[in-house]
N, C-alpha and C positions, 0 to 999 in steps of 0.2 A: 777757436773749440774753450779756450778763455771768455769768450765773451757769453757763447751757450752757456757754460758752466754757472757766469756769473748773474745770468737772466733766469737759470732755474732756482739758484740761492733766493733770489728777489720773489719767485713765485711761491716758494715754499713760506716766506713770511706773509705772502700779502694775503688780503680775505679773498681773494679769485683763489686759495691754494684748495678749500674744498672741492669746489667744484674742476681741480684740474689733478685729478689722483698720482696721475703719470709723473709730473714732477718731481714728487719724493723717491720713487723708485729710479728717476735718472741720477739722484742726488746718492744711491747706495742707502737710502736710509730704508729700515723694514717696516712693512704695514703692522698695524694694529692686529689685524687679523687677515692671515695670509689667505685665506678662503676667501677671500674679496678682494686678490690678485688672481684667482686662476685664470690661466687665457684662456680667452675666447676664440676659437680659433675657427668656429662656423656658428651661423647664426641661430640653430637650435640649443649654441652656449649661453646664452642673454636670457635671462631669467626675470631683467626688469629693462629700463631704459638708461638703469645707470651702466648696468652690463655694455649695451651700445655704446654709451658715453666711451668709456674705456676704449674697447676697439676702436672707436674711430678716430680717437686722439691717436693713435699708431699707425693709421692709413692715411689722413688729412694733411699734407701742406702745414706747415707752423703759422704761416702767414695766413693761409685761409682757414686755418680753427683758431687764431686771432678774431679774424672778422667776426666768424659765428658765435664767439662766444664772450665778443667784449659788451660791455655797457657802457655810461657814458661817466665822465668824471669820478666821483669817487665809488661809484657802482651800486651805492645803496638803490636805486629803485630796483636793480637787477635781485639783490637778495632780497628786497619786499617782497617783488612779486612770488617768489618760492615761499619766504616766509608767512606769508597772508595764510595760507594753507592750514599751518600748526595753532592757528588760535580758534580752529573749529574742528569740532568732538562728533562722531557720528551715535544717534540716538538709534537702537536696534529695535526692531519690532519680532516679536515672533509667531508660530503659529498662522503663518500667514498665507497662503498657497503661491506660492511662488516658483511653480514647477514650468511654467511657459514665460518666461519675461520676454519684451518685447521692446525692444531699445532703439527702433526705427523713428525720426525725426522727419518732419515736411516743413520744409523750405519753399517759399513760394512756388507749391503745387509739385514740389519735385521728391522722392523721397529718399532718403538717406539711411543706411544700415544702423548708423549711431550716430551720437549729437558729437563727435568725438573727429573734427574736420583739422584739415592741411592747410596751416596756414600759408601767405604769401613769402616766399624769403626766397631773393635774388640770388643769381649766381651758382646756381646749382648744379653745373660743372665743373665746379672749383671743387668739388665734393665729391662726384664718383664720373666718371668719362658719359654716362648715360642720361647724368643729371635729371632736369625736369621729367624727360620721357621714361624713366624708370620713377619715379613718383608718379608720374599718370598711371602706370601700369598697375600698380599696387594699390591707387583709389580706386580702381575700375575693380580689380581683382576684390577688394573690401567692402564695396558699393560706398566709399568714402567722398565728401564733398574737398574737392581741391580748389587752391584761388590760385591763382596767377600772376606774380609780380612782374610790374612794369619792367624790374632790372631782370628778366626770364635770359637765361641762356641759351633756350630753345623759344620757337615762334608759338602762337598761341594756336594755331592752325595746326602744327604737327602734335602739341600737348594733344588739346582736343582730340585729334586722329588717335593717340595712345590710348586717352581716357575712355573712347568709345562713347565719351557722352559730354556735353557742356559741363565746363568748368567756368569760376566765376572770374574776374579778370579786376586787378589790385590797380588802384591808378594814384602817381603822385602828383602832385598838384604842381602848378606852373601859373608863371604870372603872363602865357601867354595861353589864351583859351583856345585857338585854332590849335595848337601843339595838343589838348588836351584833347579835345573831339576828334581828331584825328586817330586816336589811341584809339577812343573808345568808338567810332564806328569800327575800326578794324575787329575789335574785341567783338562789337554786336553783328557783323557780318560773318565772323567765324562758328555765332552760335552762343556765345554768351550770354546768360541768361541777366545777371546780374553784376555791378561795380562797385568795389569799393573804394573808397576815396579817403588817401591816408591824409592827415591833415595836424600830424602832430610832429611836425617837421619844420616850422614856418620859419625858423632862421638857424637852420645845420647843428650840427653835435658836435660833441668832443669826448672822441673815444680813444681814449689814452689806452687800454690793455691792445686794442689793434695795433697801434701806433708801436708800442714797445713791441708784440711780438713780429711785426712785419721788418722792425730792425734787424734781430739777430736772425731773420730767414736770411741765408744765404745763397739762395738758388738765383739762377738766372732768369730771370721773369718772363722769357720767352721758352720758357719751358713748357709754360700756362696760359699766355698770350702772345696775339700778333705783336712781333717786333713793332715801333712806332703809331702803337693805334692805343686810343685810351681805352682802358678798361669797362668805364661807365657811360661811355657814348655807342661803343659800338657792338648793336646790339640787335639782335633781330627782331624787335620789334620797333626801331626806330630807322627802318628803310623810308627815304623819301622825308624824314621829320629833322629838323635843327634839334639834335636832343641837348644841348647846353642851353636852352630856353628850357626845358624841363629840370635840369639839373641844379635850375639856381635858385636859390631859397626863394621861397616867398612870403614876407612878412606882410605885403599887400594885402593878402586877399580875406573876403571876406564869406559870408553866408551866399550874396550874388551868386559866385561863383557856383554854388550847388544849384541855385533856381538855374544857372543857364546851362550847366552839362543836362539838367533834366528835362530842359526843352529840348534839348539835341540830341537824345538816346529813348529809346523804350525799353531800354536796358532797367531791372532794377537799383535805385542808388542806394548806397547806404554811405555812413562815415565812418572813417575807423579812425581810432586816436581819439577817442570821447573817454573823458573819466570826471565829467561834474555832472549833477542834475540839470544845472541851468542850460548847458549847452543840449544837452540830448533832450530838454523841453525846444529849445528851439531847432530842433532837426526835425524834429513832429511838425514844428508850427512852418519851416520850407517844405513837407513834403517829403524828406526821405521816407525810403522804404523799409528800413532798417539802421543799427547801430552798432558799433563794434567798440568794446570797452579795451581798452589796450595803452600801452605806452610804448609800442615798438619793441615788446621783449627789453624791457629796460632800457634802450637805447634812442631816446627822447631826451623828453626832461627829466633831472636828478631831482624829481617829486619826494623820496625817500617813501612811497607810497605805492601798495601792490594793487593791482588792477580787481581781485577780490573785495578790496577793501574800497574800491569805487564803485561796484557792481550795483548794490543794493538800491542806492541813490537813484542812479540813472535807471534801472528797473522803475523804482517809483515814481519819477519823470516821464516816462514815456507812458505810462498807463494802460501797459496791456497794448496800445496799439499799433506799436511796430514790434517787430523780435528785436530783441538783446542779444548779443552773441559777445564772447569773452575769451582772452587771449593772455598769456603773462603766466611762465610759473609752473605749468602743470606737470606735474612727472608721475601722476599716479591716477589709478578710476578712481580714486577715492575722489582727488581734486576734483575731476569731472562732477562726483557727485555731487561733491560741495558747491560750487558753481552753480548747475543746476537748481539745487534746493533755494538758494540766493534770488532767483528769477532768472537765469542765464535760459535760452532757448538754443544753443548750441557754444560744443566749447575748443577753442582750436590750440593746435600744441604746432610749434615751430621746432624749434631745438633739436628734441628728443625722433624726429622722425630725420632729421638730416643724420643727425648719430647714426641711423639705422643703414640710413642712403650711403654714407661715407663709409662704413665698413662694410655692407653689403651689397649694396646697391637695393635692387627691386625687392629681393627678399629678405632685407634689413628692413624697410618702410613697412612692409607688409608684418613684419614680426614686433613692430613699433607699434601696430596697431591691432593687435592680435593681442599684444600684453595688457594694454590700457584698456581695450572693450574686455578681456576676460576680469578685468581687476574692477572694472566698474558692475558690469553683471554682477560680482560676488559682491558687489558695495551695495547693490540695488538688492538682491535677496535677502541682505543684511538688516536692512531698515524697512522690510515690507512692500518696496516696489515694485509691482509687476509690469511697468511701463514710466516712461517720463513721468507724464501727467500725477504718477503716485508722488513721484518725488517733492515734497514741499518743505517748508522752512523748519517745519517742526523734526524733520530727520536731522536738525542738526542742535548742537550745546554749543553756546559762546564759551570756551575756555575762561576761567577768571584768573 
């Protein structure tokens, strides 16, 4: 108990405190506004994603919460992802007929109800017993794109069954191309139309917050994981694969990996984790079908730069030849609109829908999408945009 109290005091003094509101409650501190601490007992009590965050923190085991919320090093990039959106203001337009908004987006021949999609995030059964399957059913109910992580705790076949339609597959790089091709072939056989190759972890990462949370979590690991089994390699997607080859860092990889993967699959190949115009131009040159501006939710290189800040140069570099998706720090529908105005084709969320999942399962994920989509629809009306194509850079003003 003394260790737990000491850790909570550390949180209260740390930069992460703003993202972990319940630490103050646990220390007996009085919130500035008691209304902000009203209990979230049912999914309808959540009026924004931050309400779901508070509910999820109570429901998710401590070390699993650390895995979800961690950044790297001093977590400057984690904060920068969120803060980047505050640098832009919306420029309103009035007396525009916005009575019939259309938020639909087309990606590789499939139409989704909204540009807000569910990013790949592994081990979702660590947050709710139904994990990725509950997420898939929520994506089906809301017509959303779902991207499944390599580290999924549910097989791609089962996820697609619950989604009732294909999902995209995320692939971690590996020094062994055969491992990558086996995973890609399985995803393709299951019906995945696209594969997003994550390239932002060439040499591993330093997740201090995760380590601290794990240190003070006194639960027996077997409460969540099979005794004696590696939590990283015992995954449904690794059947028949030496997953150790996948989990090794791959600092020697080059663009040749992308070329060879494209030769081995008919799926659309996107590169996830680009943050510069130079790399985006190379993605076009090497035949990538799309790029995803991402820094792994602030969990890759400690750049102290938000993905929204990287987005404009990536958009300029691809010159409209391929779609540009972005994730990182999105907490409001207005955030999504800002990214779309700066050239994004679609906007991904990670932690927010996992908050919904952890707190309420499938209904929580649906609530996350409903909240963000409602906010986006209202923001579109405010700037006079009937469709996503109407969202232009003119809708934004750079804050002085």
